[in-house]
N, C-alpha and C positions, 0 to 999 in steps of 0.2 A: 552755669546753672548748678545749684547745689542739689545733687541727686542723693536722696536718703535711701539707705539699704534697709529692706524690711527685716523684721526679726526672723521670718522664715528662711531668708537667704543666709542670715548669720548662723542660724542653727545648722543649716545644710552645710555651710563651709566648715563649721566646727566638727560635725559628725564625719565628714569626708576626711578631714585631717587626722582624726583619731583612728578611724578604721584603716586608713592607708599608711599609718605611722609616719606622717609628715610633721615637720615643725609647725607649730601653731601659727596661723596667719590671721591678720586683722581682716575685718569685713571689707576694707578698702582693697586689700590684696587678694581677696577671694576670686575675683574675676580676671586677675592678671595672668596672662599666658606665660609659659616657660620661656619662650623665645620672643624677642622683640623683632618685629618685621624690619627688614633692611630696606631703606628708601632708595639706596643706590642700585642694588641688583638682588634679585632672588633666583638667579639662574643656578641650576643644579650642576652646571659645567664649570663653576668657579667664577670669581669676580676679577681675576687677574689674567693677563695674556698667557702666561706660562701655564696656569691652571686650566685654562680653556684648551690649550694645545695638548696638554696631558690628557684631558678628559676625552678628546676625540682620537687619541692614540697616534698623533702625528709626531714622529720622532724628528723629522726634518725641521718642522717649525720650532720644536723645542731647542734644537741645536742652533738655529738662527737666532732665537731670542737670547740664549746664553752667550753666543758670540757677540751679540750687540752689547750686552751688559759688560762683558770682559773688555771690549774695545772702549766703551765709555769709561770704564774704570782706569784704563791706561791713559786715556786722554785727561782724566781728572787728576791723575798723579802729576802730570806736567803743568797743571794750572797753578800759577803763583799764589792766587788767593787761597786755594785749598792747602798749599804747603804752609802758608801763614796760619791757617786755621788749625792744622795739625800741630804746629809748633806751639801755638797759644794754648790749646787744650792740654798738650803734654806738660807744659810748664805749670799751668794752673793746677793740674792734678798732682804734680810732684810737690808743689808748694803746699797744697791743701793736705796732702798725705803726711808731709813732715810736721805740719802744725798739729794734725790730729794725733800723730804718734807722741809728740811732746806732751800734749794735754792728756793723752791716755796714761802715760807714765806718771805724770803728776797726779792724776786722779787715783791711781793705785796707791801712791804714797800717802795721799790724804785719807784714803779709806783705812790704811794701816794706822795712821795717826789717830783717827777717830776711835779705833779700838783701844789704843793706849790712853788717850785723853778724851773721853766722851764728853767732858764738861765744856770743851772748847768747840767753837764753830769754825770749821775750815772752809765751808762753802763747796759747791759742786762746780768743777771745771767743765765737765762734759755733761750736758743735759741732752734730753731727747731730741731737741731741735738740731743740735750740732751733729749728733749721730745721723739724723735724717739727711742733713745737707751733705755729709760725707758719702752716704750711700747713693744719693741722687747724682753727685758728681761722678762717682765711680761707674754707675749704670750708664750715664750719658756718654762717657768716654768709650765704654764697651760697645754701646749701640752704634756710635759713630764709626768705630773701627770695623765693626761687623758689616755695616751698611756700605761703607765706601771701599773697603779693602778686600772684601770677599764676595763670592757669588751669592749675594743676599737674595736675589730673585728666586732662588731654589727653595729658600726657607721662609719666604714671606707668607703671612697669614692673611686671609680675606676676612670679611665681616663676620663670618661664622666660625672663625678659628681654624679653617681648613688650609693646609699647605698643599703644594703641588703633589706631595707624596700621598696625602689623604685622597686627593682626586684620582690619582692613579689606582689606588686600592679600590675606591668606590666604583670605578669603571672597569676594573679587573684587567689592566694592561700590564702584564708581567714584564715585558721588555722595557717599558717606560720606567718601571720601578728600578730595574737594574741600572738603567742609565742615570736616573736621579741619584741613586746611592753612590755611583761612581763620580758624581759631579757635585758633591757637597751637601747632600740631603741626609747624611747619617745623623746629624744632630736633630733634624726634624722628626726622627723616629720616636722621640720622646715628647713631641709637642701634642697638647691636648686641645681638641676643638670644643665648640659649645655643647656638644653632647657628651663631653668628658671621655672622648675616645682618642687614643693615639692611632697612627696608621696600622699598627699591629693589632690592637684590640678591635679596630674597625673591620679588619679582615676576619676576625673571629665572629664579630656581630653579623656580618653578611654571610657567613658560612663558606667563605672562600678558602677552602682547605689548602689548595695549591699555593696561594699567596701567603697564607699563614705559615706553611712550612718553608716557603721561600725566604721569609724573614728569619725564621729560626735557624735553618741550616746554613744560610749564606752570611748573615749579618749578626746573628746572636749566638753563634757557635764557633768555638776555636778548636783546632786539632792539636793535641799535645804531641803525639807521635804517630807515625804511619809506617807500616812494614808490609810492603806488597799491597794487598787489598784489605788488610786488617789495620784498623786505626783506633786510637782513643780520642774521643771528642768530649768537650764540655759545653753544654747548652745552658745559657743563662736563664734563670727563673725570675728575673727582676720584673718583667711585665707579664709573665705567665702565671706565677703562683699568687695566691690571695694574701700572703703574708706581707705586712707593711714593714719596710726597711727604714732605717734611720741613717743619718749622715755620720761619718766618723768624726770623733772629737778633734778639734783643731787647737783648742786652748787648754791650759792647765787650770784646774779647779782647786780652790783652797777651802779647807774645812778644819776648824779647831787648830789653826796654825800649821797644819800639815798640808803640803802640796801633793796633789794627786793628779795623775794624767787621766784616769778613767772616770767619767761622770756617772751619775745614777741614771736609771731609765727615765725618770721624770725630767732630767735635764737634756735629754736627747731631742733632736728635732727630725721629723720625718723627712725623707727625701722629697725634693720638689715635685717629683712625679707622683709620689704616694700621698699627696695632701688632698684635702677637700673631698670632692666627689669622684675622684678617679677610681676606676674599677679595673681589676686585672682581667686577663683573657679568660681565665677559668670562671670568674664571676660573671662576665658578660655571657658566656656560653650557657651557664646554668640559669641566669636570670631570664634570658630570652629563649631558652630551650631550643638552641640551634641544632636541628636534627642532623646536620651534616657531620657533627662531631660526636654523635651518640655512640658510634662504634669505633671512634678513633682510639688507637692504643695509648697514646700519650695522655689524653684527657682521662681515660679510664684508669690509667696507672696512677695519676696524681690523686684522683678521688679515692682509689683503693688504699693508697699509702696513708692518706689522712685518716681514713676509717680504721685501718689496722693500728696506727700509731696512737691515736687518742679518741677517735670518734666512737668506736665500739664500747670502750670502757665508760666514757661519759654517758652514752645512751643507756647502757645497762644501769648505771648508778642513778641517773637523774630521771629516767622515764620508765623503762620496762620493768625493773625490779620493784620500784614503789607502786606501780600500777598493779602488778600481780599480787602484791601484799594487800592492796586495797580491795582487789577483786576477791581474794580469799576471805577477807573480813566480811565483805558483802554477802558472799555465799553462806558463811556461817550464820550471819544475821538472818538471812532469808530462811534457812532451814529451821532455826530456832523460832523465828516468828511464825512460820507456818505451823509448826508443832504446837506452839502456845495457842494460836487462834483455833486450830482444829480440835485440840484437846478440850479447850473451854467450850467450844461449840457442841462437842459430843456430850460433855457433862451436863450442859444446860438442856440439851434435848432429852437426855435420859431422865432428868428431873421434871420434864414436862413444861419447861418454860420456853416461850416463843423467842425467836431470834432478835426481835427488837429490844427485848429486855437485856439480852446479852450485849447489845450494842452500848449499853450504859457502863460497861466494864472500863475501868481506868487504864491508861497506858501502862502503869505500874501498880500492882495490887498493894497499895500502901497499908490498907487496913489489915490484911493478912500478914504483911511483913511486921507490923507493930505487935500484933497478937501472937506471932510465931506459928500460926496455923497455915503453913505453906504447902502448896501442892507442887507436883513436878513441873507443870506448865508455868507456875509462877517463877521458878528459877530460870527457865528458858526465856520468859518475858523480860526479866531483869537483865540477864546477860545480853539479849538482843537489843534492849534499849541502850545499854552502855555502848555497845558496838555501833549502833545507829547514831548516837551522839558524836562518837569519834569520827564516823564517816562524814557527818554533815558539818560539824562546827569547826574543829581545829585542823583536820587533815584533808580529806578527799575533796570536799566541796570547794574550798579556796584553791587547793592545788590543781584541781581539774580546770577551774576557770583560768588560772594563771597559765597553765600549760596550753590550753586551747587558744588563749589570746596570743601567746607567743608564736603559735604555729599558723595563725591566720595568713591567708594570701588573697587579699581583697583588692589589690591594685588593678588598674586597667590593663597592665601588661600581663597579669595572670589570666585575665579573660581573653586577651588577644595578644599573645607573646610576640608574634611576628608582625604586628601592626598591619594586618592585611584588611581589617575591617570586618572580618568574619569572626563572630563570637563563638568560642568553643565552650559551651555550657557543660558538656560532659566532662571535659578535662578540668574545667574550673571547679566543678563539684568534687572531683576526685582529689584535687590539690587541697581543698578545704574540708576533707572528710574528717580529719582529726579535730579540727576546730568545731565542726557541727556536732560530732559525737561527744566530745568533751562537754560542751555546753548543754547538750541534751541530757547526758548522764548526770551532770550537776543539778539540773532542774528537776529531774525525776527523783534523785536522792532527797532533795529538799521537799518535794511534793509528798513523797512517802512519809517523811517525818511529820509534816503538817497534817496529813490524813490520820496518822496514828494519834496525834494529840487531839484531833477532832473526833476520834472514836468512830471513824468511818472504815470499818474493818473490810468490807467488801471492796470498796474503792482502793483501799491500801493493798489488798492482794493483787488487784489488777495492775496497780502501779509497780509492785514488786516484779510481776511477770514481764512487764514492758522494760523495766530497768535491767533485768537479767539479759534480755535480748540485746539491748543497746550496748551494755558493758562488755559482753562477750564478743559482739561484733567489733567493738573498738579494739579489743585485744588482737583480733585478726588484722586490723589495720596497723597496730603497733609492731607486729613482727614482720612487717613489709620490708624494712631495711635488710633483712636476711634474704638473699636473692631467691632461694628455692621457694620459700613461703611467699615472698613478694610477687613472684611471677604467677603463682597460683591464685593469689588474692586479686591481682590485676585482671587476670583472665576471668575470674568469677564476676568481678565488677563489670567488665565489658559485656559479659553475657546477660547480666541482670539489667543493666541500663539499656543495652542495645536490643538484644534478641527477645528477652522476656517481655519488655514493655511493648515492642511491636507485636509480639504474639498476643498479648493481653488485649490490645486494641481490636484485633480481628476476632479474638475469642469472645469478647463482650458483645460485639455486634452480632455475631452468629448466634450466641446464646439468647440474646434478646429477641432476635427474629424467630427462632424455633420455640422459645419459651412462650411468647405471646400466641404463636400459631397453635401450640398444644393447648393453651388455655381456651382458645376458641373452640377447638375440637372436643374438649371435655364438657362443653355446655350441653344442657338437656340430656344428661346421663340418666339411665334407668335406676341407678343406685348411687345417689349423690354422697351418701355416707361412706361408701367403700372405695372412692377414687383418690383418697389422701389429699383432698382440697386442691386437686390439679386444675379446677375451674376458677381458681383465684390467681390473679397475675403474679403476685410475689411468690406464692408456693410453686407455681409452674416454672418460673425462672430458676428457683433454687433446685427444683427437680432436674432441670436440664444440666445444671452444674454438677450434680451428683452423677448423672449419666456420663458426663465427660470424664470424670475421674474413676469410672469403673462400674457404677451401679446401673447396669443397662437392662436389668430384668424388670420390665413394667408390663408384662403380658396380661396379668390378671386385671390391672387397672384399665388397660387399653381395651380389654374385652367388654367393658361396661360402657364404652362410648357409643354414640348413636351411629357413627360411620366407622366401623372397625377396620375395614380394608384400607381406607385412605389414611386413617390415623397410624396404622402399623407401618405403612410405607413412609410417612413423614418421620416416624420414630427410627426406623432402620437407616434412612438416609442421614439423619442427624448423628446416629452412632458411627456410621462410616466416616462422616465428615470430621467429627471431633476426635474420636478415639483412634482413628487410623491415620487420616490425612493430616490433621492439624498437629497432633502430637509428634508424628514422624517429621513433619515440617520443622517443628521446634528443635527436634534432635539434629536435623540436618543443618539448621542455622547455627546451633551451638558448636557442631563439629567444624563448620567452616570458620567460625570465630576462633576456635581453639587452634586450628592449623595456622591461621593468619597471625594469631597472637604469639605463636612460637617463633615467628620470624621478626616481629617488631615489638614484642613485649619488652625487650631490653631498652628500646627507645622510650617506652612509657615509664619504665622502672627507674632508669638511670637518673633522670632529672629530678624527681622528688627525692631520691636517695642523695644525690649530690647537694641539693638545697639543704637537706637535713645536716649533712656533714659540714657544710660551710657555716650553717647557723651555730652549730656547736663549737666551731673554731672561733667564731666571734664571741661566744660566751665563755671561752677559756680565760681564767685569771692570768694576769701578766706573768706571774712566777712560773706557770706551766707553759704558756704560749711561747716564752722565750727560752725554751730548752731545746738543745740541738736535736734531741731524739724525737721531738714533735714537729720538726721541719722536714719538708720534702727535699730530696736531693742531697748533695754533699757540699760542705762549706769549702771556702778557698783556703783552708788551713787543715793540717793533719791531726793536731791534738784536739779532737772534738770533745774528749772527756774533760779537758781543762777549760773549756769555753764557759765564760760567765754569761749572764743574761744580756749584758751590754755587748759582748762579743757576738752573740747570736743575732742581736738586733742590727748590728752594723755590718755583719759579714755578708758576702755575696754567696749565694747557693747555686749549684749547677747540677744538671743531670749528666752523669758521667756514663758514657757508652763505649764499650770496648767490643770491637768486631767489625765486620764489613758494613759499610754504609748501605743501609737497606734501600735508600732512595736511588743511589747510584746503581745498585744492583738491579732494581726494578727498571731503571731507565735503560740499562744495557740489555735486559731481557726483552723489553718492549722494542728496542731498536733491532734486536736479532729476529724477533717475530715479524716485524715489518719487512726486514730484508728477505726472510724466507717467503713471506706472503707475496712480495712483489718481485721475486727472483725471475720469473718468466718474462715480465715486462722489461726488467733491467737487462736481461740477456738479449732480448730483441733490440733494445736501444743501442747496446754496445755493439751488436752485430752490424746494425745499420751504420753506426759511427765508423767501424772498421772498413765497411764497404766504401763509405764516403772518403775515407782516408786513402784507400787504394786508388779510387778514381782521381783524386786530386794529385796523388803521386804520379799517375800515368799522364795526366795533363801537363804536369811540370816537365816530365821527360820529353813529351812531344814538343812543348814550347822550346826546350833547350836544343832539340835537334834542328828546329827551324832557325 
């Protein structure tokens, strides 16, 4: 049946794609889910026997399965049909490779002849079809050898792209991981599943810090030298850092008749692991805000290195300094505009003209400018108009929109980063604070300019006041990458969103209750004109608000009520409730929030900060991104100053550590603490063992005498 999609659904799909920065989808693709359901199995324990055994942590079953595969492989080697198959594939591949090399050499010769005699047609020996066939034959032979001659069951992938190593990480079986890595699973450490995660990045996604460092220290780290307990180790950043690496060039390149070994950056090809939607461990941690790594030294070191090497400079040049210049221009415009409006208002009032006539004043006094009869406020009005045009048209308004749009975080994982089904609206609002404030500032700047052109001076002044509050608040948000100010800003935000809002809910209810009660008690007063309209609902509620902030002296008004005693009791009780209990409760709540924030504010601060640093890394131009000084770690060569952009792109970088292995030291310390803790029990067990040994020795001697 032909199901037509409504225009509302199409618009919804388009809006979601734009807001979440997705590639544009057609309306037919709008309802397609990310993952296709597997008709064979949807089991979280894997779809293969070894994966299932790994998931339940049964090392015995894993060994049995691997032994069966090894025995089957040995039996297969003895099979005559398989020997013939191997011989045939080997001969076919050799013949095809020889033919391909011949045609490749002839193709290069013809390309050279084409340059010398372009008027002749030599034809193409190697077309895309021939290259594709050669690649398919090579891949086929490689797959056959891998499947039949190696322990392929260890590296087999299920329908979701998960290997046995993925399942071991998913179910946190560290002993199974070691066994798999010792039995042929090292290659699968670079396999990507349907969620674009390798086993290493899956450990980062799950917050499995022990497994994360198990991979790093055992299988991604090499020891250069060791002297006693001191060693120098190199830890690979291939899957840890966010920098995309490229493969080393294998062919020579020709340009203008000159043969060169080194290609350009555009001719390089990314590593297979670094292609498509793959994300490094640091990107996974930041994207999903894995709190287990918030205080991790290695994660914080990488982020700090990126910030110190290029992030701080880019942030100052692209964001903070331009915004401060824009804010300074806005303040100058605001001062001049207020002076011009107030001076004109005072002059018109002195001349006895009503304010409505002054409202007909033009945004720029063109008449007095042409006649030369200028006033001081006219110069201020002209200068403020020029600044306002600069703020709205070419500079701040488009720049704010662009900056805010680039900083938006409106994806589903920003609302629920851990995919628990619990929406964190407070954290989501905090992540998009720059987006909201930038768009609001741009809208207010444009509104102020429109109100000036419309000669609505009163509304323009109100808009200027609101714009000042929003733009200065945005500056507080922009200095958040600097940790000292960032922690204070986050603490203030938590107090405002958490404590103050909860306090205001109780405050509004109590104020409404006592305000309406006081309104009733002020009815039938002997002097209605002397009670400050407290018998009116709105005025009585406002009066209660003023009492809450310190204006508690209402004795003269209360003395005019019909029931003075009861009214004064209600008034005193309200003063005690609001000015003493409620305000002290708010102070206590804020104190508790501040104390708690000092413990976990780093967790709240580090992820927005890290997201900012990684965003600026993606914005770096290639000529800056491929400089050795902007990379984390140390390259696998010593002459870093002579490294070109291609060298940096193809080089392997490591974190070099010299000193005692901290994890081994911690393990020894923990073992020593456990030995001391269990020393009495161990002594009793050893004493009983010695007693049993003496009894056995006595029995043996007695038996020997018999």
